[in-house]
All heavy atoms as an XYZ file, in Angstrom:
990
protein
N      82.512     99.810     88.748
C      82.671     99.889     90.180
C      82.778    101.361     90.532
O      83.572    102.133     90.041
C      84.025     99.187     90.467
C      84.326     99.256     91.996
S      85.958     98.589     92.379
C      85.527     96.983     92.939
N      81.970    101.749     91.447
C      81.965    103.167     91.883
C      82.962    103.319     93.023
O      83.021    102.526     93.999
C      80.589    103.498     92.425
O      79.584    103.292     91.409
C      80.506    104.908     92.845
N      83.734    104.431     92.972
C      84.700    104.741     93.985
C      83.970    105.190     95.278
O      82.982    105.829     95.259
C      85.779    105.700     93.580
O      85.153    106.876     93.093
N      84.593    104.887     96.439
C      84.050    105.240     97.742
C      84.719    106.401     98.387
O      85.949    106.593     98.246
C      84.120    103.991     98.627
C      83.544    104.186    100.021
C      82.105    104.379     99.950
O      81.277    103.416     99.557
O      81.613    105.469    100.378
N      83.891    107.309     98.983
C      84.529    108.391     99.688
C      84.297    108.391    101.193
O      84.937    109.038    101.881
C      83.885    109.820     99.185
O      82.455    109.774     99.364
C      84.285    109.959     97.663
N      83.306    107.523    101.771
C      82.994    107.530    103.111
C      84.081    106.744    103.832
O      84.308    105.614    103.574
C      81.648    106.816    103.242
C      81.257    106.742    104.720
O      80.953    107.766    105.357
O      81.319    105.579    105.300
N      84.647    107.434    104.761
C      85.834    106.902    105.519
C      85.457    105.602    106.257
O      86.132    104.633    106.169
C      86.475    107.939    106.483
C      87.673    107.454    107.227
C      88.775    106.955    106.332
C      88.088    108.474    108.203
N      84.367    105.557    107.014
C      83.943    104.317    107.657
C      83.737    103.159    106.683
O      84.208    102.095    107.026
C      82.655    104.698    108.456
C      82.282    103.637    109.473
C      81.128    104.089    110.282
N      80.903    103.081    111.322
C      81.669    103.058    112.527
N      82.571    103.879    112.661
N      81.391    102.173    113.371
N      83.129    103.439    105.506
C      82.914    102.433    104.567
C      84.264    101.920    104.042
O      84.602    100.708    103.832
C      82.047    102.862    103.405
O      80.786    103.144    103.851
N      85.210    102.826    103.763
C      86.574    102.510    103.251
C      87.266    101.636    104.196
O      87.841    100.629    103.898
C      87.341    103.725    102.867
C      86.864    104.521    101.643
C      87.527    105.862    101.535
C      87.204    103.638    100.388
N      87.289    102.066    105.492
C      88.124    101.347    106.546
C      87.447     99.912    106.689
O      88.205     98.947    106.784
C      88.148    102.078    107.784
C      88.964    103.458    107.696
C      88.854    104.106    109.012
C      90.452    103.076    107.483
N      86.204     99.891    106.908
C      85.454     98.646    107.113
C      85.526     97.631    105.986
O      85.551     96.445    106.137
N      85.721     98.237    104.670
C      85.790     97.361    103.510
C      87.119     97.281    102.853
O      87.272     96.894    101.723
N      88.231     97.691    103.526
C      89.489     97.795    102.843
C      90.092     96.430    102.465
O      90.821     96.405    101.476
C      90.487     98.633    103.606
C      90.896     98.077    104.954
S      92.058     99.268    105.643
C      91.902     98.899    107.359
N      89.774     95.325    103.050
C      90.194     93.984    102.717
C      91.731     94.003    102.262
O      92.056     93.731    101.189
C      89.427     93.451    101.612
C      87.945     93.310    102.055
C      87.034     92.697    100.978
N      87.324     92.872     99.570
C      86.973     93.955     98.851
N      86.166     94.884     99.389
N      87.310     94.034     97.598
N      92.744     94.246    103.258
C      94.072     94.288    102.888
C      94.584     92.933    102.428
O      94.201     91.864    102.921
C      94.838     94.589    104.158
C      93.726     94.231    105.333
C      92.480     94.410    104.696
N      95.266     92.901    101.267
C      95.762     91.745    100.593
C      97.271     91.885    100.382
O      97.690     92.739     99.740
C      95.038     91.635     99.277
C      95.455     90.389     98.493
C      94.731     90.306     97.162
O      93.416     90.268     97.257
O      95.332     90.455     96.115
N      98.060     90.895    100.959
C      99.416     90.911    100.752
C      99.791     90.308     99.371
O      99.449     89.104     99.208
C     100.103     90.189    101.900
C     101.634     90.105    101.893
C     102.324     91.458    101.950
C     102.182     89.246    103.059
N     100.483     90.984     98.570
C     100.935     90.509     97.299
C     102.194     89.640     97.493
O     102.931     89.992     98.447
C     101.273     91.648     96.365
C      99.974     92.440     96.037
O      99.178     92.084     95.245
N      99.878     93.665     96.697
N     102.354     88.566     96.723
C     103.466     87.783     96.906
C     104.778     88.531     96.584
O     104.820     89.332     95.575
C     103.277     86.504     96.044
C     102.237     86.964     95.057
C     101.412     88.078     95.735
N     105.873     88.159     97.228
C     107.210     88.660     96.708
C     107.723     89.745     97.642
O     107.024     90.277     98.626
N     108.949     90.148     97.349
C     109.699     91.172     98.009
C     109.855     92.336     97.005
O     110.171     92.027     95.772
C     111.054     90.731     98.482
C     111.080     89.625     99.429
C     112.449     89.048     99.645
N     112.557     88.073    100.735
C     113.080     88.294    101.788
N     113.709     89.453    102.090
N     113.119     87.434    102.783
N     109.706     93.567     97.376
C     109.882     94.677     96.483
C     110.766     95.665     97.147
O     110.955     95.833     98.328
C     108.421     95.379     96.384
C     107.521     94.393     95.690
C     106.790     93.413     96.391
C     107.271     94.403     94.312
C     105.966     92.572     95.788
C     106.537     93.482     93.664
C     105.866     92.534     94.419
O     105.083     91.601     93.830
N     111.492     96.458     96.164
C     112.479     97.413     96.661
C     112.232     98.684     96.000
O     111.649     98.772     94.806
C     113.966     96.943     96.323
C     114.216     95.617     97.189
C     114.196     96.723     94.894
N     112.595     99.861     96.649
C     112.676    101.202     96.098
C     114.111    101.367     95.537
O     115.015    101.198     96.275
C     112.301    102.167     97.148
C     110.861    102.178     97.558
C     110.305    101.127     98.272
C     110.081    103.304     97.218
C     109.002    101.263     98.584
C     108.735    103.260     97.592
C     108.167    102.272     98.314
N     114.179    101.767     94.302
C     115.391    102.091     93.666
C     115.327    103.215     92.759
O     114.166    103.740     92.570
C     115.879    100.784     92.906
O     117.232    100.944     92.517
C     114.976    100.331     91.819
N     116.432    103.629     92.147
C     116.409    104.758     91.286
C     116.903    104.413     89.834
O     117.754    103.505     89.714
C     117.384    105.860     91.782
C     116.881    106.527     93.072
S     115.571    107.674     92.803
C     116.261    108.857     91.642
N     116.391    105.003     88.860
C     116.974    105.013     87.529
C     117.079    106.447     86.973
O     116.111    107.290     87.077
C     116.013    104.220     86.577
N     118.247    106.777     86.451
C     118.502    108.091     85.973
C     118.037    108.260     84.531
O     117.807    109.359     84.073
C     119.984    108.499     86.181
C     120.286    108.694     87.610
C     121.714    109.006     87.791
O     122.407    109.539     86.802
O     122.338    108.854     88.906
N     117.844    107.101     83.826
C     117.472    107.191     82.407
C     116.396    106.174     82.287
O     115.361    106.059     82.996
N     116.575    105.338     81.308
C     115.544    104.274     80.963
C     115.603    103.143     82.029
O     116.516    103.001     82.737
C     115.928    103.610     79.539
C     115.775    104.605     78.451
O     114.858    105.478     78.558
O     116.395    104.370     77.384
N     114.455    102.534     82.154
C     114.369    101.456     83.072
C     115.177    100.247     82.461
O     115.038     99.944     81.306
C     112.859    101.054     83.222
C     112.774     99.711     84.126
C     111.983    102.080     83.826
N     116.012     99.687     83.281
C     116.899     98.626     82.757
C     116.074     97.476     82.206
O     114.930     97.111     82.611
C     117.699     98.127     83.964
C     117.687     99.345     84.866
C     116.345     99.989     84.664
N     116.593     96.815     81.198
C     115.949     95.650     80.558
C     115.732     94.568     81.667
O     116.583     94.296     82.520
C     116.903     95.063     79.462
O     116.357     93.935     78.937
N     114.635     93.907     81.587
C     114.264     92.808     82.553
C     113.644     93.385     83.852
O     113.299     92.593     84.775
N     113.473     94.708     83.970
C     112.916     95.254     85.114
C     111.497     95.791     84.843
O     111.362     96.611     83.944
C     113.855     96.354     85.824
C     113.170     97.132     86.996
C     115.202     95.795     86.195
N     110.541     95.363     85.576
C     109.163     95.766     85.403
C     108.700     96.423     86.697
O     108.243     95.788     87.603
C     108.216     94.545     85.032
O     108.751     93.913     83.876
C     106.851     95.016     84.731
N     108.645     97.806     86.696
C     108.250     98.473     87.946
C     106.777     98.285     88.237
O     105.946     98.179     87.301
C     108.548     99.872     87.617
C     109.491     99.913     86.539
C     109.174     98.684     85.761
N     106.438     98.186     89.506
C     105.048     98.151     89.888
C     104.588     99.646     90.259
O     103.393     99.916     90.321
C     104.751     97.271     91.023
C     104.952     95.797     90.674
C     105.476     97.558     92.344
N     105.546    100.471     90.514
C     105.368    101.925     90.801
C     106.515    102.694     90.147
O     107.683    102.283     90.176
C     105.294    102.257     92.195
C     105.182    103.791     92.386
C     104.250    101.558     92.928
N     106.197    103.793     89.486
C     107.191    104.628     88.901
C     106.740    106.156     89.238
O     105.600    106.568     89.036
C     107.292    104.538     87.345
O     107.475    103.232     87.029
C     108.356    105.435     86.770
N     107.791    106.911     89.823
C     107.521    108.202     90.184
C     108.667    109.077     89.543
O     109.917    108.845     89.794
C     107.488    108.444     91.672
C     107.297    109.980     91.980
C     106.320    107.652     92.280
N     108.315    110.021     88.732
C     109.424    110.907     88.204
C     109.727    112.092     89.104
O     108.814    112.812     89.557
C     108.872    111.519     86.828
N     110.954    112.114     89.544
C     111.410    113.153     90.414
C     112.492    113.939     89.738
O     113.078    113.447     88.718
C     111.921    112.592     91.749
C     110.918    111.815     92.570
C     111.490    111.310     93.905
O     112.181    110.308     93.821
O     111.169    111.865     94.876
N     112.827    115.081     90.263
C     113.910    115.942     89.633
C     115.216    115.139     89.577
O     115.987    115.277     88.545
C     114.076    117.143     90.417
C     115.145    118.180     89.791
C     115.095    119.511     90.563
O     114.457    119.603     91.668
N     115.822    120.429     90.073
N     115.415    114.311     90.636
C     116.720    113.562     90.686
C     116.777    112.308     89.746
O     117.752    111.693     89.646
C     117.001    113.070     92.151
C     117.191    114.240     93.051
C     115.765    114.809     93.615
O     114.697    114.353     93.158
O     115.887    115.751     94.428
N     115.610    111.906     89.294
C     115.541    110.665     88.456
C     114.202    110.031     88.717
O     113.252    110.590     89.293
N     114.141    108.717     88.190
C     112.960    107.986     88.450
C     113.033    107.090     89.676
O     113.934    106.354     89.729
C     112.566    107.084     87.287
C     112.276    107.943     86.078
C     113.195    108.232     85.060
C     110.904    108.398     85.894
C     112.846    108.955     83.950
C     110.593    109.128     84.769
C     111.424    109.449     83.824
N     112.092    107.194     90.581
C     111.983    106.269     91.664
C     111.153    105.090     91.151
O     110.070    105.261     90.525
C     111.286    106.845     92.893
O     112.264    107.899     93.468
C     111.078    105.758     94.038
N     111.734    103.923     91.365
C     110.974    102.706     90.897
C     110.758    101.792     92.097
O     111.656    101.623     92.907
C     111.804    101.925     89.839
C     112.388    102.802     88.715
C     113.281    101.878     87.843
C     111.211    103.313     87.833
N     109.619    101.166     92.100
C     109.413     99.966     93.108
C     109.285     98.822     92.154
O     108.537     98.698     91.255
C     108.143    100.211     93.881
C     107.949     99.089     94.837
C     108.173    101.525     94.601
N     110.239     97.909     92.383
C     110.342     96.689     91.575
C     110.567     95.495     92.404
O     110.932     95.561     93.562
C     111.642     96.877     90.530
C     111.490     98.085     89.772
C     112.912     96.893     91.324
N     110.306     94.301     91.798
C     110.574     93.088     92.564
C     112.066     93.014     92.891
O     112.925     93.297     92.020
C     110.168     91.977     91.509
C     109.111     92.659     90.682
C     109.571     94.053     90.569
N     112.352     92.593     94.031
C     113.757     92.555     94.476
C     114.612     91.707     93.595
O     115.782     92.124     93.238
C     113.834     92.010     95.895
C     115.277     91.940     96.502
C     115.403     91.313     97.900
O     114.434     90.722     98.358
N     116.442     91.659     98.452
N     114.160     90.560     93.077
C     114.869     89.749     92.196
C     115.313     90.422     90.870
O     116.447     90.270     90.472
C     114.164     88.384     91.912
N     114.383     91.235     90.389
C     114.661     91.992     89.123
C     115.697     93.042     89.398
O     116.665     93.283     88.593
C     113.454     92.645     88.565
C     112.433     91.569     88.033
C     111.163     92.156     87.492
O     111.132     93.338     87.364
O     110.210     91.438     87.230
N     115.676     93.744     90.533
C     116.623     94.745     90.936
C     117.961     94.128     91.096
O     118.999     94.656     90.600
C     116.282     95.478     92.209
N     118.057     93.016     91.712
C     119.316     92.322     91.866
C     119.855     91.832     90.607
O     121.081     92.072     90.312
C     119.121     91.030     92.818
C     118.846     91.379     94.243
O     119.085     92.519     94.656
O     118.426     90.437     94.972
N     119.162     91.280     89.621
C     119.589     90.889     88.376
C     120.146     92.055     87.550
O     121.090     91.854     86.748
C     118.530     90.164     87.616
N     119.614     93.183     87.744
C     120.003     94.344     87.022
C     121.034     95.117     87.636
O     121.579     96.173     87.118
C     118.762     95.278     86.678
N     121.473     94.686     88.889
C     122.550     95.397     89.651
C     122.104     96.780     90.132
O     122.869     97.628     90.313
N     120.790     96.901     90.419
C     120.244     98.179     90.974
C     120.422     98.295     92.476
O     120.125     97.230     93.165
C     118.747     98.373     90.603
C     118.563     98.360     89.067
S     116.854     98.408     88.598
C     116.639    100.173     88.697
N     120.856     99.402     93.048
C     121.025     99.550     94.412
C     119.662     99.833     95.139
O     118.850    100.541     94.580
C     122.015    100.746     94.696
N     119.615     99.434     96.299
C     118.430     99.683     97.194
C     118.851     99.415     98.587
O     119.846     98.792     98.873
C     117.266     98.799     96.792
C     117.513     97.368     96.891
C     117.342     96.616     98.023
C     117.904     96.658     95.715
C     117.598     95.290     98.194
C     118.174     95.352     95.761
C     118.081     94.554     96.966
O     118.376     93.266     97.032
N     117.990     99.984     99.575
C     118.262     99.624    100.982
C     117.082     99.321    101.749
O     117.074     99.302    103.007
C     119.186    100.795    101.597
C     118.364    102.128    101.628
O     117.229    102.161    101.222
O     119.066    103.163    101.975
N     115.835     99.261    101.103
C     114.611     99.064    101.788
C     113.925     97.844    101.068
O     113.600     97.950     99.852
C     113.771    100.302    101.725
C     112.409    100.188    102.444
C     112.322    100.228    103.832
C     111.282    100.054    101.670
C     111.100    100.139    104.435
C     110.031     99.916    102.323
C     109.960    100.005    103.651
O     108.755     99.932    104.417
N     113.660     96.760    101.706
C     112.999     95.644    101.171
C     111.533     95.615    101.740
O     111.397     95.605    103.018
C     113.641     94.258    101.414
C     112.834     93.117    100.862
C     115.155     94.403    100.873
N     110.556     95.657    100.961
C     109.130     95.777    101.418
C     108.249     94.691    100.989
O     108.473     93.954    100.012
C     108.540     97.117    100.768
N     107.149     94.476    101.776
C     106.049     93.697    101.344
C     105.001     94.686    100.817
O     104.960     95.852    101.218
N     104.249     94.204     99.819
C     103.299     95.133     99.110
C     101.882     94.626     99.571
O     101.523     93.564     99.295
C     103.539     94.985     97.625
C     102.527     95.660     96.735
C     101.652     96.625     97.028
C     102.398     95.403     95.376
N     100.891     96.969     95.959
C     101.315     96.255     94.863
C     103.005     94.536     94.501
C     100.998     96.122     93.464
C     102.639     94.547     93.150
C     101.611     95.375     92.724
N     101.179     95.574    100.120
C      99.739     95.313    100.542
C      98.867     96.202     99.775
O      99.061     97.370     99.619
C      99.569     95.695    102.095
C     100.467     94.806    102.977
C      98.123     95.464    102.479
C     100.483     95.276    104.416
N      97.838     95.552     99.183
C      96.807     96.355     98.393
C      95.566     96.399     99.247
O      95.150     95.288     99.776
C      96.425     95.599     97.066
O      97.746     95.615     96.285
C      95.405     96.303     96.289
N      95.009     97.630     99.439
C      93.742     97.694    100.042
C      92.698     97.592     98.954
O      92.576     98.290     98.024
C      93.625     99.101    100.727
C      94.671     99.432    101.736
C      94.450    100.779    102.386
C      94.715     98.275    102.803
N      91.940     96.514     99.059
C      90.937     96.127     97.941
C      89.691     97.115     97.892
O      88.950     96.971     96.817
C      90.493     94.672     98.166
C      91.646     93.651     98.127
C      92.573     93.797     96.959
N      91.940     93.630     95.697
C      92.486     93.827     94.518
N      93.786     94.148     94.448
N      91.830     93.722     93.434
N      89.490     98.008     98.834
C      88.385     98.885     98.658
C      88.648     99.815     97.488
O      89.880    100.231     97.309
C      88.163     99.668     99.881
N      87.663    100.195     96.757
C      87.834    101.131     95.650
C      87.724    102.557     96.061
O      86.638    103.104     96.109
C      86.902    100.821     94.489
C      87.082    101.682     93.226
N      86.246    101.669     92.215
C      88.063    102.574     92.971
C      86.729    102.499     91.262
N      87.777    103.123     91.708
N      88.795    103.112     96.574
C      88.811    104.415     97.189
C      88.818    105.545     96.181
O      89.560    105.405     95.072
C      89.910    104.590     98.179
O      91.124    104.407     97.523
N      88.031    106.524     96.420
C      88.066    107.616     95.489
C      89.298    108.447     95.834
O      89.785    108.531     96.876
C      86.789    108.595     95.753
N      89.912    109.022     94.712
C      91.130    109.783     94.902
C      90.949    111.080     95.847
O      91.803    111.505     96.517
C      91.767    110.186     93.555
C      92.381    109.047     92.830
C      92.610    109.496     91.363
C      93.599    108.470     93.489
N      89.720    111.474     95.891
C      89.450    112.626     96.750
C      88.824    112.214     98.191
O      88.495    113.117     98.997
N      88.887    110.953     98.526
C      88.463    110.541     99.871
C      89.318    111.061    100.831
O      90.522    111.292    100.715
C      88.452    109.006     99.885
N      88.780    111.450    101.995
C      89.564    112.104    103.117
C      89.654    111.201    104.223
O      88.677    110.572    104.784
C      88.757    113.323    103.570
C      88.721    114.388    102.335
C      89.447    114.004    104.812
C      87.780    115.583    102.622
N      90.966    110.959    104.733
C      91.255    110.226    105.964
C      91.709    108.864    105.923
O      92.195    108.341    106.746
N      91.533    108.090    104.693
C      91.983    106.818    104.612
C      93.409    106.603    104.832
O      93.856    105.809    105.714
C      91.590    106.198    103.270
C      92.091    104.723    103.035
C      91.369    103.754    104.118
C      91.683    104.265    101.631
N      94.240    107.315    104.163
C      95.766    107.319    104.305
C      96.152    107.686    105.802
O      96.979    106.816    106.369
C      96.421    108.225    103.327
O      96.096    107.770    101.961
C      97.974    108.116    103.430
N      95.571    108.633    106.273
C      95.911    109.027    107.662
C      95.487    107.867    108.705
O      96.269    107.574    109.641
C      95.153    110.290    107.977
N      94.274    107.325    108.563
C      93.930    106.280    109.450
C      94.745    105.045    109.399
O      95.182    104.449    110.377
C      92.478    105.892    109.213
N      94.966    104.651    108.139
C      95.902    103.470    107.965
C      97.313    103.689    108.468
O      97.893    102.852    109.112
C      95.852    103.072    106.431
C      97.016    102.098    106.055
C      94.438    102.490    106.065
N      97.885    104.897    108.109
C      99.155    105.181    108.621
C      99.249    105.316    110.059
O     100.265    104.831    110.719
C      99.664    106.540    107.993
O      99.743    106.429    106.597
N      98.256    105.772    110.713
C      98.187    105.893    112.191
C      98.173    104.595    112.823
O      98.918    104.271    113.805
C      96.970    106.766    112.618
C      96.694    106.744    114.121
C      97.892    107.155    115.082
N      98.537    108.353    114.668
C      99.833    108.585    114.834
N     100.549    107.759    115.597
N     100.395    109.777    114.448
N      97.404    103.630    112.307
C      97.293    102.312    112.926
C      98.616    101.601    112.707
O      99.022    100.825    113.723
C      96.166    101.555    112.196
N      99.217    101.812    111.657
C     100.550    101.057    111.445
C     101.645    101.729    112.284
O     102.523    101.076    112.834
C     100.933    101.124    110.020
C     100.048    100.165    109.042
C     100.369    100.386    107.674
C     100.242     98.699    109.493
N     101.552    103.065    112.399
C     102.569    103.767    113.230
C     102.410    103.351    114.729
O     103.341    103.158    115.438
C     102.424    105.306    113.077
N     101.149    103.235    115.201
C     100.860    102.783    116.508
C     101.359    101.399    116.789
O     101.718    101.045    117.926
C      99.343    102.832    116.827
C      98.782    104.245    116.927
O      99.661    105.176    117.019
O      97.624    104.413    116.950
N     101.526    100.574    115.716
C     102.108     99.269    115.795
C     103.655     99.298    115.547
O     104.258     98.210    115.468
C     101.415     98.333    114.858
N     104.206    100.497    115.489
C     105.673    100.656    115.290
C     106.069    100.075    113.905
O     107.095     99.564    113.742
C     106.406    100.062    116.353
C     107.888    100.670    116.477
O     108.059    101.873    116.068
N     108.757     99.918    116.816
N     105.185    100.257    112.865
C     105.542     99.806    111.511
C     105.625    101.018    110.531
O     104.709    101.849    110.499
C     104.382     98.807    110.992
C     104.342     97.599    111.806
C     103.067     96.818    111.376
C     105.587     96.646    111.437
N     106.723    101.131    109.767
C     106.751    102.028    108.760
C     105.838    101.732    107.506
O     105.453    100.629    107.358
C     108.159    102.318    108.233
O     108.586    101.222    107.516
N     105.443    102.717    106.786
C     104.498    102.480    105.695
C     104.697    103.578    104.590
O     104.768    104.754    104.872
C     103.114    102.618    106.246
S     101.743    102.496    104.954
N     104.902    103.121    103.397
C     104.959    104.053    102.239
C     103.721    103.807    101.373
O     103.569    102.676    100.918
C     106.238    103.772    101.471
C     107.462    104.059    102.213
O     107.828    105.270    102.279
N     108.037    103.092    102.819
N     102.900    104.880    101.187
C     101.569    104.701    100.610
C     101.667    105.174     99.108
O     102.251    106.332     98.874
C     100.512    105.456    101.413
C      99.229    105.392    100.695
C     100.442    105.066    102.718
N     101.087    104.426     98.208
C     100.871    104.895     96.740
C      99.419    104.787     96.521
O      98.822    103.638     96.613
C     101.804    104.033     95.902
C     101.507    104.387     94.417
C     103.210    104.108     96.167
N      98.829    105.831     96.080
C      97.452    105.784     95.639
C      97.371    105.716     94.169
O      98.015    106.475     93.512
C      96.775    107.064     96.169
O      96.644    107.121     97.646
N      96.568    104.738     93.718
C      96.301    104.631     92.299
C      94.860    104.798     92.073
O      94.001    105.162     92.898
C      96.758    103.197     91.839
N      94.462    104.727     90.787
C      93.123    104.970     90.323
C      92.097    104.154     91.121
O      91.015    104.720     91.498
C      92.948    104.740     88.792
C      91.657    105.208     88.320
C      91.428    106.574     88.013
C      90.546    104.367     88.117
C      90.251    107.041     87.538
C      89.352    104.866     87.733
C      89.172    106.130     87.375
N      92.238    102.894     91.229
C      91.286    102.018     91.964
C      91.606    101.780     93.485
O      90.657    101.496     94.222
C      91.178    100.695     91.151
C      90.545    100.812     89.885
N      89.171    100.946     89.749
C      91.044    100.804     88.585
C      88.931    101.068     88.418
N      89.998    100.975     87.757
N      92.878    101.577     93.801
C      93.205    101.077     95.118
C      94.426    101.894     95.627
O      95.148    102.535     94.920
C      93.581     99.641     95.061
C      92.490     98.829     94.498
N      91.355     98.511     95.115
C      92.391     98.131     93.326
C      90.498     97.707     94.347
N      91.182     97.490     93.245
N      94.517    101.732     96.991
C      95.718    102.198     97.680
C      96.648    101.154     97.982
O      96.154     99.902     98.249
C      95.336    102.952     99.035
C      94.509    104.178     98.754
O      95.135    105.180     98.441
O      93.310    104.154     98.851
N      97.903    101.380     97.850
C      99.014    100.315     98.011
C      99.948    100.718     99.047
O     100.374    101.881     99.097
C      99.701    100.106     96.690
C      98.678     99.809     95.486
N      98.312     98.585     95.244
C      98.048    100.628     94.660
C      97.464     98.550     94.234
N      97.358     99.785     93.894
N     100.290     99.801     99.986
C     101.166    100.095    101.061
C     102.450     99.203    100.981
O     102.221     98.084    100.710
C     100.466     99.778    102.344
C      98.972    100.221    102.579
C      98.456     99.746    103.879
C      98.943    101.781    102.495
N     103.567     99.860    101.143
C     104.824     99.114    101.119
C     105.311     99.182    102.554
O     105.585    100.348    103.084
C     105.717     99.702    100.145
C     105.288     99.463     98.779
C     104.424    100.375     98.109
C     105.629     98.295     98.068
C     103.934    100.127     96.806
C     105.152     98.029     96.739
C     104.283     99.001     96.155
N     105.436     98.045    103.227
C     105.876     97.946    104.612
C     107.103     97.154    104.698
O     107.342     96.327    103.799
C     104.645     97.419    105.478
C     103.451     98.287    105.425
C     104.392     95.974    105.115
N     107.810     97.130    105.829
C     109.005     96.319    105.884
C     108.670     94.833    105.630
O     107.669     94.347    106.279
C     109.490     96.548    107.364
C     108.964     97.895    107.737
C     107.675     98.027    107.043
N     109.344     94.260    104.828
C     109.006     92.835    104.433
C     108.881     91.894    105.604
O     107.928     91.160    105.680
C     110.087     92.334    103.408
C     109.734     90.908    102.957
C     108.817     90.673    101.980
C     110.336     89.843    103.569
C     108.436     89.375    101.627
C     110.011     88.486    103.177
C     109.032     88.337    102.204
O     108.767     87.048    101.866
N     109.805     91.940    106.577
C     109.788     91.053    107.566
C     108.590     91.256    108.581
O     108.265     90.403    109.417
C     111.102     91.126    108.394
C     111.282     92.477    109.078
C     112.022     93.504    108.136
O     112.149     93.285    106.922
O     112.431     94.544    108.718
N     107.879     92.341    108.411
C     106.672     92.515    109.236
C     105.336     92.768    108.443
O     104.382     93.188    108.973
C     106.906     93.971    110.025
C     108.039     93.829    110.903
N     108.205     93.046    111.987
C     109.205     94.635    110.882
C     109.334     93.201    112.673
N     110.024     94.161    111.979
N     105.431     92.299    107.197
C     104.224     92.485    106.295
C     103.008     91.743    106.822
O     101.944     92.268    106.762
C     104.587     92.017    104.884
N     103.193     90.493    107.283
C     102.050     89.754    107.793
C     101.437     90.372    109.012
O     100.223     90.457    109.154
C     102.469     88.332    108.163
C     102.904     87.414    107.002
C     101.733     86.916    106.141
O     100.598     87.109    106.570
O     102.006     86.443    105.054
N     102.235     90.957    109.882
C     101.736     91.677    111.038
C     101.030     92.957    110.665
O     100.022     93.264    111.169
C     102.908     91.971    112.014
C     102.419     92.681    113.282
C     103.498     92.637    114.379
N     104.702     93.399    114.077
C     104.934     94.580    114.492
N     103.998     95.227    115.307
N     106.019     95.281    114.190
N     101.512     93.562    109.636
C     100.835     94.820    109.106
C      99.484     94.414    108.565
O      98.492     95.208    108.864
C     101.695     95.465    108.060
N      99.329     93.385    107.905
C      98.003     92.904    107.354
C      97.143     92.696    108.544
O      95.939     93.027    108.474
C      98.227     91.699    106.497
C      96.813     91.053    106.203
C      98.890     92.075    105.240
N      97.568     92.020    109.570
C      96.753     91.833    110.800
C      96.268     93.067    111.431
O      95.202     93.242    111.887
C      97.504     90.846    111.737
C      97.554     89.502    111.321
C      96.219     88.861    110.833
O      95.267     89.047    111.605
O      96.250     88.279    109.764
N      97.202     94.107    111.577
C      96.879     95.424    112.101
C      95.687     95.998    111.354
O      94.754     96.510    111.806
C      98.123     96.254    112.160
C      97.725     97.796    112.453
C      99.011     95.814    113.203
N      95.834     95.931    110.002
C      94.843     96.548    109.056
C      93.438     95.755    109.166
O      92.437     96.351    109.117
C      95.408     96.533    107.655
C      96.614     97.517    107.449
C      97.145     97.303    106.113
C      96.241     98.941    107.732
N      93.590     94.536    109.293
C      92.351     93.638    109.422
C      91.636     94.052    110.661
O      90.411     94.156    110.790
C      92.643     92.146    109.336
C      92.968     91.736    107.936
C      93.216     90.242    107.879
N      93.453     89.895    106.518
C      94.213     88.847    106.121
N      94.782     88.009    106.981
N      94.373     88.567    104.815
N      92.379     94.192    111.735
C      91.833     94.570    113.104
C      91.206     95.995    112.949
O      90.123     96.172    113.449
C      92.921     94.594    114.179
C      92.413     94.741    115.541
C      93.384     94.472    116.572
N      94.716     95.046    116.481
C      95.821     94.309    116.162
N      95.768     93.071    115.937
N      96.999     94.902    115.908
N      91.883     96.922    112.306
C      91.292     98.224    112.078
C      90.015     98.118    111.339
O      88.973     98.765    111.686
C      92.263     99.097    111.334
C      91.783    100.558    110.898
C      91.361    101.362    112.126
C      92.856    101.261    110.070
N      89.954     97.366    110.286
C      88.750     97.177    109.513
C      87.586     96.568    110.336
O      86.477     97.032    110.289
C      88.924     96.197    108.321
N      87.882     95.620    111.197
C      86.945     94.908    112.057
C      86.382     95.880    113.017
O      85.121     95.941    113.324
C      87.468     93.653    112.696
C      86.584     92.983    113.639
N      85.555     92.180    113.139
C      86.510     92.981    114.953
C      84.850     91.827    114.194
N      85.419     92.221    115.271
N      87.251     96.730    113.623
C      86.792     97.627    114.663
C      85.956     98.721    114.091
O      85.211     99.433    114.779
C      88.012     98.254    115.380
C      88.768     97.296    116.295
C      90.125     97.771    116.663
O      90.661     98.765    116.277
O      90.888     97.043    117.455
N      86.182     99.020    112.786
C      85.458    100.156    112.194
C      84.123     99.762    111.634
O      83.203    100.525    111.630
C      86.293    100.715    110.963
O      87.545    101.055    111.467
C      85.628    101.939    110.364
N      83.900     98.439    111.215
C      82.740     98.055    110.574
C      81.611     97.737    111.641
O      81.823     97.696    112.774
C      82.972     96.794    109.742
O      83.514     95.708    110.420
């Protein structure tokens, strides 16, 4: 699969997909607790930021204050593509929705407030339709 750099193609073909479950952002100062499988890990000076299923964080007694829905943009975006994150963030901001973006090798992943995740997907589908 070849990665895409054209913004219009990326937006028109992003096919946002809501992953099942609730996810939380939490911290680990050392090892990841047993029974916790992060979907995102970022090493920061203060420790490791982890995005994990809420149930796993609860079982491990990990603190968090943001519960998110996880949306995957199914377009294979190139890491050097220009404007996708900005366009998606702008559409969600215009709908008064917060968004935390994680770019991976094949896809971009958005973490939005869990209670508004379905609405966020609809905003993104509308953006894709208007762009294509």
